[in-house]
N, C-alpha and C positions, 0 to 999 in steps of 0.2 A: 108817252102815255097812251092808254087805250081810249078810243073814242067812246062817246055815250052809246053809239050803235053797237060797238064791239062788246062793251060791258053788258048790255042787255042780252045780246045774243049768246054770250058765253058764260052767263052768270052761274049756271049750274056747275060748270067746270071750274070757274074762279073760286067757288065755294069750297073746293077741295083744298085743305090746308097745304098739301105738298105742292100745289100749283099756284093758287092765288093770282093776283094781278101780275106779279113779276113773271111767273111761269107762262101766263097767257100772252104776255108781251113777247116773251122769247119764242113762243109758237108762231106768233104773227110775223116774226122776223126770219123764221127758219126756212131753209132750202132743203127739200127732200127729193132724192132721186129714186124713182121706182122703175126697175127694169123688169118688164113683163106685165102684160095687161090681161092675164088669164084669171083663174079662180082666186089666186093669192092677191094679185095686183088689184083686181076689181074690188075685193073686200077692203083691203088696206087703204086704197085711195079714197074710198067713200068716207071712211072714218077719219082719215087725216084731213080731208077737206072740211068735214063737219066740225072737227076740233079747232079749225082756224089756222092750220099751217099756212104760212104766207105764200110759199112758192112750191109747187109740185112740178117736177119734170118727169114725164112718163115716156117710156121707150118701148116700142113693139113694132114689128114689121108685118103683122098678120091682119087678116080681115075677119069680121064677125061671121061665124057659121051657125046654123040652127042648132047644132049639137053643143055649142058653147052655152046656150041659155040655161041648161040644167044646173050649172054650177057657177057661172060667171055672171053674178047677179046685177052688175052694173048695166048690162045690155038689155035692149028691148027687141021685140020682133021686128020693128021698123028699122033696126040697125043692121040687119042681116045684109051682108055684102059690102058694108062700109068698113073703112079701116078702123081698127080697134082704138087707135089713139084719137081719131076724130070723134068716135062715139063716146069715149071716156071724157074727153074735154067738154063735150056738150052736157053730159050728165053732171060732171063736177061743177060746172058753172051754174047749173040749176040748183045744186045742193048749197053752194056758197059763192056768191058773186064777189066776195072779198078776197078770195083765193086766186092767185095768179097761176095758170096752168100753161106749161109749155110742152108741146107734143113733138116727139121725134119718131117719125114713121119709117124707121129703118134699123138694121142691126148696126151697132157701133163697132168700128175697128178699134184696135188697142189705143191708138193715139187719141181718138175722139173720146173713148171711155175714160181714159186718164184725166182728160180735161173736165168732163162732166163730174167725175168723182171728186176732183180737187175743189170744184165749186160747191159741192153739197156738204151739208152738215151731217147727214145720215144717208146711207144707201140701203134700200130694200131690194134684196135679190128675190124676185118673184118669177124667175125664169123657169123653164121646164126641161133643160138639158144640161148635161155635165160640162161640156166645153165652155158654155157661157158662164156657168157658176164658177168654174176655175178662173176664167178671165176676170170676172168681177172681184173675186177674192184677191187675186194678184194686184189689181189696180187699187183696191182699198188698202191693202197692206202697204203698197208703195207710197200712197198719199196719206197714210195714217188717218183714214176716214172710218168711222164706225160702220160695221156691216151687220145687217139683220137678215139672216138667211132662213128660208123655210122650203119645204117640199111636202107633197102628199100624193098618195096612190092608194086606191082601194079604200080600206077603212083606216089606213095608217098615215100618220104625219110626223114630221120632225121639224125642230125649230132650234136655232142657235144664234147667239150674239157674239160677235168678235169686236171687242172695243180696242181697236188699234190706236185710238187717240189717247186714251187714258193709261193704257198699260204698255210698257216698253220692256224689251229684254226677252226672257225665255218663255214666251207665250205661244200657243199653237195657232194655226190658221185653218181654214176650211180644207186645204190640201193635206194637212196632217191627218184629218179625219178620212178623207177620200183621196188617196194619193194616185189618182189615175184620171185621165181625160175622158175615157169612155167606159161605160159599164160593159161587162162581158156580153150582156144582151140588154140593150136599152129598154127600159120600161116606159110605157106610155099609157095615157088615159084611154086611148082607143083600144088597146090590147088588154089592159088589166082593169079598166074601169075606175071610177072615182065616185065616192059619195059626196054630194055637193056640200053639206054642212061641215064635212071634215076639212076640205080645203078652205072653206070660209073661216073655220075656227083658227086655222094656222095663219091666214091673212090678217085676222083680227089681232092675233098675238103680235104679229109684226107691227101693226099700227100702234098697239099698246106700248110695246117696247120703244118705239120711236118717240111717242109722247113722253114717256118716262125720261128718256135721255135729254130731249130738248127742254122740257118744262122744269125738270128738277136738276139738270146738269149731270146726271149719272144714270146708268142702268141699275134697276133694283132687282132684276133677274140676274142670276149668276152668269157672267160672261164666260166664254170658252167651255161651255157645257152643252151637251146634246140632250135636248128634251124631246122625248118620243111620246106620241099620242096614239092611243089605241081607241079608235072611235067605236068599236064594237062593245068594249068593256067600259068606255068612257073613263080611262085611266091614263095618267102620265107617269113616265119613268125618266130618270135623269142620270147621266153619267158624265164624268169629267173627260174632256178631250185631251189625249196625251200629245206631248210635243214630239214631232218626228225630227230627230237630229239630222236626218238626210233630206228634209223637205226642200224642194226646189224653190220655194217661195220665201219662207220665213227663217230658214237656217243659214247661217253664214257659210259661204263656200259651196 
């Protein structure tokens, strides 16, 4: 049962019929893995902590730089030079002391990633490079763990949910969408720029999808679809992700 403190704190969320006390209790017991503490991870982690997710595991090997502050809203000027996981842990504990935060201040190798993914109820891919995204996708597929993926550059963002837990059989994975480990020319925020609210929007979508899955038992956004956001026009477009029969991750053989 929820404590009186929890009920008072989360009463606005409990009032949502699809969540209620049962959904809030599920959130308090949930274990979410967030890989990447940049613009996506900072937005998503704040809302998941505020929502009462019981355990957040955050992974990043980077330090806070002054250029991060334009879009990575969890950091403060006093955090510059500190490790991102240390700064995130501090901020999340001030948002909600009821949430347990575990920080991993390094890149995970495959065996470590598989273990962390196995322990999690949901994984948020908030990373900023293709090799890491592919490794996360492979681990989530192998462990049948739901994956919520997002990325943003310039005015553009993309978001997709891969429910490897609920769907079995002939369903695509992230590698079906991007069947390569490196882009022909890697895009980065430093080269191409990024509008802060765009990456924040995508991070909030990741948090919202995680809350849906945990509190109601299912994703209400269509899984295995690519949702593309145009921040200039403020419009979304959606396309189904096709199954790659030759995919190295999700296709037999």
